[in-house]
VMD Tcl script that draws the C-alpha trace (Angstrom):
set ca {
  {19.72 -25.40 -0.54}
  {21.00 -27.13 2.68}
  {19.22 -26.04 5.89}
  {19.45 -26.97 9.47}
  {16.81 -29.13 10.96}
  {14.29 -27.55 11.97}
  {14.64 -24.92 9.35}
  {14.35 -21.30 10.46}
  {11.63 -19.17 8.89}
  {10.97 -15.40 9.24}
  {7.54 -14.15 8.12}
  {6.77 -10.45 7.02}
  {3.30 -9.22 7.46}
  {1.24 -6.18 7.13}
  {-2.17 -7.18 8.36}
  {-4.04 -10.09 9.97}
  {-1.52 -12.91 9.04}
  {-3.77 -15.19 7.50}
  {-0.78 -16.82 5.54}
  {1.09 -16.52 8.53}
  {-1.22 -18.78 10.35}
  {-0.98 -21.58 7.59}
  {2.69 -21.73 8.31}
  {2.19 -21.75 11.96}
  {-0.35 -24.73 11.44}
  {2.17 -26.58 8.92}
  {5.05 -26.32 11.55}
  {2.94 -27.45 14.53}
  {1.54 -30.52 12.46}
  {4.57 -31.52 11.11}
  {4.05 -30.62 7.45}
  {7.01 -28.31 7.69}
  {10.18 -29.21 9.52}
  {10.63 -25.74 10.44}
  {9.87 -23.33 13.25}
  {9.11 -19.68 13.04}
  {11.92 -17.54 14.64}
  {10.55 -14.07 13.71}
  {7.34 -12.29 12.69}
  {8.09 -8.83 11.50}
  {5.56 -6.30 10.51}
  {5.66 -2.65 9.10}
  {2.58 -1.78 11.02}
  {2.45 -1.45 14.85}
  {-1.36 -2.30 14.90}
  {-1.12 -5.59 12.56}
  {-3.42 -8.10 14.03}
  {-1.05 -10.85 12.96}
  {1.56 -9.65 15.69}
  {-0.77 -10.34 18.33}
  {-1.77 -13.75 16.81}
  {2.07 -14.67 16.66}
  {2.95 -13.30 20.02}
  {0.06 -15.34 21.64}
  {1.60 -18.48 19.99}
  {4.97 -17.61 21.62}
  {6.57 -16.38 18.65}
  {9.21 -13.54 18.66}
  {7.77 -10.52 17.04}
  {9.10 -7.12 15.85}
  {7.88 -3.91 14.03}
  {9.74 -1.51 12.05}
  {7.70 1.45 11.02}
  {8.35 2.39 7.41}
  {7.04 5.99 8.15}
  {10.10 6.49 10.46}
  {12.41 6.24 7.13}
  {13.09 8.66 4.61}
  {13.51 6.50 1.81}
  {12.51 2.75 0.74}
  {16.08 1.80 0.79}
  {16.78 3.02 4.38}
  {13.67 1.10 5.40}
  {14.86 -2.02 3.66}
  {18.38 -1.76 5.28}
  {16.59 -1.76 8.74}
  {14.56 -4.91 7.77}
  {17.82 -6.76 6.73}
  {19.60 -5.75 9.80}
  {16.65 -6.81 11.98}
  {16.09 -10.25 9.98}
  {19.97 -11.15 9.83}
  {20.02 -11.50 13.71}
  {17.72 -14.57 13.16}
  {19.62 -16.20 10.54}
  {16.54 -17.27 8.47}
  {16.86 -20.23 6.08}
  {13.53 -18.77 4.27}
  {11.94 -15.49 4.32}
  {8.27 -15.47 3.78}
  {6.19 -12.57 2.62}
  {2.74 -12.95 3.77}
  {0.92 -9.94 2.96}
  {3.62 -7.66 3.30}
  {2.35 -4.43 1.59}
  {5.69 -2.71 0.80}
  {7.41 -2.67 -2.47}
  {10.86 -3.97 -1.91}
  {14.13 -2.61 -3.22}
  {17.31 -4.42 -4.20}
  {18.72 -3.49 -0.67}
  {16.39 -6.26 0.85}
  {16.05 -8.51 -2.19}
  {19.50 -9.26 -2.99}
  {20.70 -10.40 0.59}
  {17.85 -13.02 0.62}
  {17.99 -13.99 -3.14}
  {16.89 -17.74 -3.67}
  {15.35 -17.92 -0.14}
  {12.52 -15.06 -0.45}
  {9.12 -16.39 -1.31}
  {5.82 -14.32 -1.93}
  {2.30 -15.14 -2.72}
  {0.25 -13.26 -5.14}
  {-3.62 -13.38 -5.62}
  {-3.79 -13.90 -9.51}
  {-2.61 -16.40 -11.96}
  {0.71 -14.73 -12.73}
  {1.97 -13.27 -15.14}
  {-1.74 -11.93 -15.26}
  {-2.54 -9.07 -13.00}
  {0.60 -7.99 -11.01}
  {0.02 -5.42 -8.52}
  {-3.49 -4.76 -6.62}
  {-7.11 -5.37 -7.09}
  {-6.59 -8.62 -8.74}
  {-9.73 -10.48 -8.35}
  {-11.64 -7.33 -9.63}
  {-9.56 -7.05 -12.66}
  {-10.12 -10.71 -13.32}
  {-13.87 -10.45 -13.12}
  {-13.79 -7.24 -15.18}
  {-11.94 -8.88 -18.01}
  {-14.40 -11.71 -18.07}
  {-11.89 -14.44 -17.19}
  {-13.24 -18.06 -16.74}
  {-10.95 -18.35 -13.79}
  {-8.83 -16.88 -11.35}
  {-6.28 -18.02 -8.72}
  {-3.10 -17.71 -6.85}
  {0.63 -18.16 -7.34}
  {3.65 -18.73 -5.04}
  {6.78 -17.28 -6.70}
  {10.36 -16.37 -5.95}
  {10.68 -12.64 -5.22}
  {13.08 -10.92 -7.65}
  {13.66 -7.27 -8.59}
  {10.57 -7.12 -10.71}
  {7.46 -6.55 -8.95}
  {5.53 -9.72 -8.78}
  {7.67 -10.97 -11.60}
  {9.87 -13.46 -10.13}
  {9.55 -17.09 -11.56}
  {6.22 -18.69 -10.34}
  {6.52 -21.93 -8.60}
  {3.07 -23.15 -7.76}
  {-0.44 -22.03 -9.02}
  {-3.87 -22.94 -7.82}
  {-7.05 -22.19 -9.86}
  {-10.56 -21.66 -9.03}
  {-13.51 -20.70 -11.69}
  {-15.05 -17.34 -11.54}
  {-18.59 -17.77 -11.02}
  {-21.52 -15.85 -12.38}
  {-22.48 -13.06 -9.93}
  {-18.96 -13.28 -8.35}
  {-17.84 -10.01 -6.44}
  {-14.07 -9.41 -5.77}
  {-14.83 -10.48 -2.13}
  {-16.60 -13.66 -3.04}
  {-13.77 -14.67 -5.50}
  {-11.22 -13.67 -2.81}
  {-12.89 -15.88 -0.16}
  {-12.29 -18.94 -2.45}
  {-8.99 -18.06 -3.45}
  {-7.62 -17.57 -0.07}
  {-8.35 -21.16 0.88}
  {-5.96 -22.17 -1.58}
  {-3.49 -19.60 -0.77}
  {-3.23 -21.46 2.71}
  {-2.82 -24.95 1.05}
  {-0.07 -24.21 -1.72}
  {2.15 -21.61 0.19}
  {3.44 -24.13 2.83}
  {4.00 -26.70 0.06}
  {6.23 -24.61 -2.06}
  {8.36 -23.68 1.18}
  {8.72 -27.23 1.89}
  {10.18 -28.07 -1.55}
  {12.62 -25.13 -1.05}
  {13.77 -26.49 2.62}
  {13.91 -29.96 1.33}
  {16.51 -28.73 -1.21}
  {14.22 -29.85 -4.00}
  {13.47 -26.19 -5.12}
  {15.94 -23.57 -6.18}
  {16.28 -20.44 -8.25}
  {18.53 -20.26 -11.14}
  {19.49 -17.72 -13.74}
  {16.81 -19.58 -16.10}
  {13.93 -19.55 -13.56}
  {12.62 -21.90 -10.78}
  {13.94 -25.42 -10.76}
  {12.16 -28.39 -9.06}
  {13.99 -31.84 -8.81}
  {16.49 -30.76 -11.45}
  {13.58 -29.70 -13.97}
  {12.54 -26.42 -15.09}
  {9.48 -25.14 -13.69}
  {6.97 -24.09 -16.38}
  {6.54 -20.11 -16.90}
  {3.15 -20.17 -15.20}
  {4.30 -22.46 -12.25}
  {3.19 -26.05 -11.54}
  {-0.59 -26.68 -11.29}
  {-1.70 -27.39 -7.83}
  {-3.77 -30.79 -7.42}
  {-4.88 -31.95 -3.91}
  {-2.25 -34.08 -2.24}
  {0.62 -32.76 -4.21}
  {3.99 -33.27 -2.24}
}
mol new
graphics top color blue
foreach p $ca { graphics top sphere $p radius 0.5 }
foreach p [lrange $ca 0 end-1] q [lrange $ca 1 end] { graphics top cylinder $p $q radius 0.2 }
display resetview
């Protein structure tokens, strides 16, 4: 994947945008040779929209409730995003199930982060599910977005131990710290042309990435 410099990022949010902030920081401190050209939400009251606007980033909202089908909503998203010609589209807590209408135009340059060690626990309530199952560890996965919900090829995973007495909330607090670390790393790999999506899965530096992704270690580049 060849991109301009700086690369053009579009970020989709539904809430406070904590992972969006991680990308803002990475762009500002030089960890990513990129600029955020648009932050888009499906909720007019998403706190992350204000955070982005205060940083001088263009924002927009497309309210999914104004559309009579997921496909119609997704078509509106594509039309809005396409105006900004993004090199990479980042889902950062965007709480909508996407259809092929959205996924196919951005195939290979659409990333998501999911708070579990995929393929375990796609969907919601991931931290509680890990605790209830008695798992010794939990974590987070950056993955390509494909037509299968939370089923695209994993790229990078970070793990934390599940501690005695953990609640879903206390576990989430430790996991989200790692979310903010690993998501910009995976994006940088893609923008550098090192990472791409193939028919066989995710490829980094010409080598297939394992089915559960690469294990994050501090300082990974």
